[in-house]
Each structure stands twice: as C-alpha cells, then as structure tokens.
C-alpha positions in Angstrom: -10.3 0.6 1.5 -13.3 1.5 3.7 -12.4 4.7 5.6 -15.5 4.7 7.8 -14.9 2.8 11.0 -17.5 0.5 12.4 -17.0 1.1 16.1 -19.8 -1.3 17.1 -18.4 -4.2 15.0 -15.0 -3.6 16.5 -16.3 -3.5 20.1 -18.3 -6.8 19.4 -15.1 -8.5 18.1 -13.2 -7.4 21.2 -16.0 -8.5 23.5 -16.2 -12.0 21.8 -12.3 -12.3 22.0 -12.5 -11.6 25.7 -15.2 -14.3 26.1 -17.8 -11.8 27.5 -21.5 -11.8 26.9 -23.3 -8.5 26.0 -24.8 -8.7 29.5 -21.4 -9.1 31.2 -20.0 -6.2 29.3 -23.0 -4.1 30.1 -22.7 -4.9 33.8 -19.0 -4.1 33.9 -19.5 -0.8 32.1 -22.7 0.1 34.1 -24.8 0.2 30.9 -27.9 -1.6 29.7 -27.6 -4.8 27.6 -29.9 -3.1 25.0 -27.4 -0.2 24.6 -24.5 -2.7 24.1 -26.6 -4.6 21.5 -27.5 -1.4 19.6 -23.9 -0.2 19.8 -22.5 -3.4 18.4 -24.9 -3.1 15.5 -23.8 0.5 14.9 -27.4 1.7 15.5 -26.1 4.1 18.2 -22.9 5.8 19.0 -21.3 6.1 22.4 -20.2 9.3 24.0 -16.5 9.6 24.5 -16.8 8.9 28.2 -18.9 5.8 27.6 -16.5 4.6 24.9 -13.6 5.0 27.3 -15.4 3.0 29.9 -16.3 0.2 27.5 -12.7 0.0 26.2 -11.4 -0.1 29.8 -13.7 -3.0 30.5 -12.4 -4.8 27.4 -8.8 -4.3 28.5 -7.7 -1.9 25.8 -6.9 1.8 25.3 -8.5 4.3 23.0 -5.1 4.5 21.1 -4.9 0.8 20.6 -8.5 0.6 19.6 -8.2 3.2 16.8 -4.7 2.2 15.7 -5.8 -1.4 15.2 -8.8 -0.3 13.2 -6.6 1.7 10.8 -4.7 -1.4 9.6 -2.5 -0.8 6.6 -3.6 -2.3 3.3 -1.2 -5.1 2.5 -2.5 -6.5 -0.8 -3.3 -4.3 -3.9 -5.1 -5.1 -7.1 -5.6 -3.5 -10.5 -8.3 -1.2 -9.0 -5.6 0.3 -6.7 -3.1 1.0 -9.6 -2.5 4.4 -11.1 -1.6 4.3 -14.7 0.1 6.8 -17.1 0.7 6.2 -20.8 3.2 8.2 -22.8 2.6 7.8 -26.5 5.7 9.8 -27.4 8.0 7.5 -25.4 5.9 4.4 -26.2 5.6 3.4 -22.6 3.0 2.7 -19.9 3.8 3.2 -16.2 1.6 1.5 -13.6 2.2 2.5 -10.0 1.2 -0.7 -8.4 1.4 0.4 -4.7 -0.8 3.6 -4.2 1.0 6.6 -2.6 4.3 4.7 -2.5 6.2 7.9 -2.6 5.8 8.0 1.1 7.4 4.6 1.5 11.1 3.6 1.4 10.7 2.2 -2.1 8.4 2.6 -5.0 7.6 -0.3 -7.3 6.1 0.3 -10.8 5.1 -2.0 -13.6 6.7 -0.6 -16.7 5.5 -1.7 -20.2 7.7 -0.5 -23.1 6.3 -0.9 -26.6 8.8 -1.8 -29.4 11.2 1.2 -29.6 9.9 2.4 -26.2 12.0 4.3 -23.6 11.8 5.8 -20.2 12.6 9.5 -19.6 16.4 10.0 -18.9 16.5 10.3 -15.1 19.2 12.6 -13.7 21.5 11.4 -11.0 19.7 11.1 -7.7 20.1 9.5 -4.3 19.2 5.9 -4.0 19.2 2.7 -5.9 17.1 1.1 -8.6 16.2 -2.6 -9.1 14.4 -4.2 -12.1 13.2 -7.6 -13.0 12.3 -8.3 -16.7 9.0 -10.1 -16.9 9.0 -10.3 -20.7 11.1 -9.1 -23.6 14.5 -7.5 -23.2 15.8 -4.0 -22.2 18.9 -2.0 -22.5 19.8 0.0 -19.4 21.9 3.1 -20.0 23.9 4.3 -17.0 26.0 7.4 -18.1 28.2 6.1 -20.9 27.7 2.4 -20.0 25.0 0.1 -21.4 23.8 -3.3 -20.1 21.2 -5.7 -21.5 18.7 -7.7 -19.4 16.2 -10.2 -20.9 13.2 -12.1 -19.5 14.0 -13.7 -16.2 17.0 -11.4 -15.5 17.2 -8.6 -13.1 19.3 -5.4 -12.7 20.4 -3.3 -9.8 22.4 0.0 -9.8 23.1 3.1 -7.8 21.4 6.0 -9.4 24.4 8.3 -9.4 24.6 8.8 -13.2 22.0 9.8 -15.8 20.0 6.6 -16.5 17.2 5.3 -18.7 15.8 2.1 -20.2 15.0 1.3 -23.8 13.6 -1.8 -25.6 13.8 -2.6 -29.3 11.2 -5.4 -29.3 9.2 -4.2 -26.3 9.3 -5.4 -22.7 7.5 -5.6 -19.4 9.4 -5.1 -16.1 8.9 -4.6 -12.5 11.0 -1.6 -11.5 11.7 -0.5 -7.9 13.3 2.8 -6.9 14.5 3.5 -3.4 13.9 6.1 -2.3 10.9 6.8 -4.6 11.8 9.0 -7.6 9.1 8.4 -10.2 
C-alpha cells in the first residue's frame, strides 16, 4: 500500500466530483488557476492555511480529507502474506491478513505435511474456526479428539489445551478470535 499521499490528485478528484473547473475553484479560494493546476499535479504543496481554504471551498474538512485518503486495504495477495515454516512440526503457517493481531480475528492458512502438527495451544479466551481445504485433520481438545476432512469445518471454544495433527497432510483456513497466533 502506498503510504505517501497525493494531495493534489485527491483535491482534483474532489473538485471534479463537485463539478468545478480549476478556474472556479481558484476564484472561490482566491488563488490563481496556475497554482491550482500545479497543486493538482503535485508540483507544489499548499500551506496549511491554503489547504484549509481549498477544502472549505470543496465542502469538506481536513479530518474527512485525510481520513478518506487513509482507506483501509480490503484485498490482500501473496505479497502481503507473512510465512513461517517449522520443519520440526512439519507445518507452514501463512498469516494471510497482515497485522491481524490488532483485529477481532486472525485468519491463517495452515499447511500440515504428512505427520504434521501445530504447537499445543494452552487454554485462552476466544474461539477458533477452521475449514479444511484439502486432506484431513484431527483436532485435539483436552482429552477429546475430532476429525475433519476436505470440505468440513470445525468450531470450538479455546478453553482447553488444543492442537491439530494430520497423518496424510492437510491445508486449512484457520481463524482465531481474538488473535492468538
């Protein structure tokens, strides 16, 4: 995600949305058309006072202007994933939503090799959900075990020690709420 804000581009979008020409915006803000043109191409930066005037002429506030610009990323791809492989446990964990520990839930893509396992997780607050994309898994919750195969899901309260194993290998989407991975 590009963190540098293109103020000029955003001002141009607002101006066009309001149906104003550069000249009309310049007149309202008591600026030159040339300044508005350079500003919209990010060739110059406005002073804070000038920016406030322009935003007022465009019918918005500085808060709304900057909040809108910092839109949250909604879609994530492989380049956004963080991956950790554990050869000893024969698993690969992919955090498929970056920085999800700050969210209400944290989805991971878990790949278990044949004989693979997750670390036993001690009881904690929250709930866990999984959907088996391929293979089959055994979910151990305290002294209880359950099996889930491709196309099946599981859901449990994380109030006992729990972990997942797979004899033949498996891939699953696993969501923890609140994040605990």
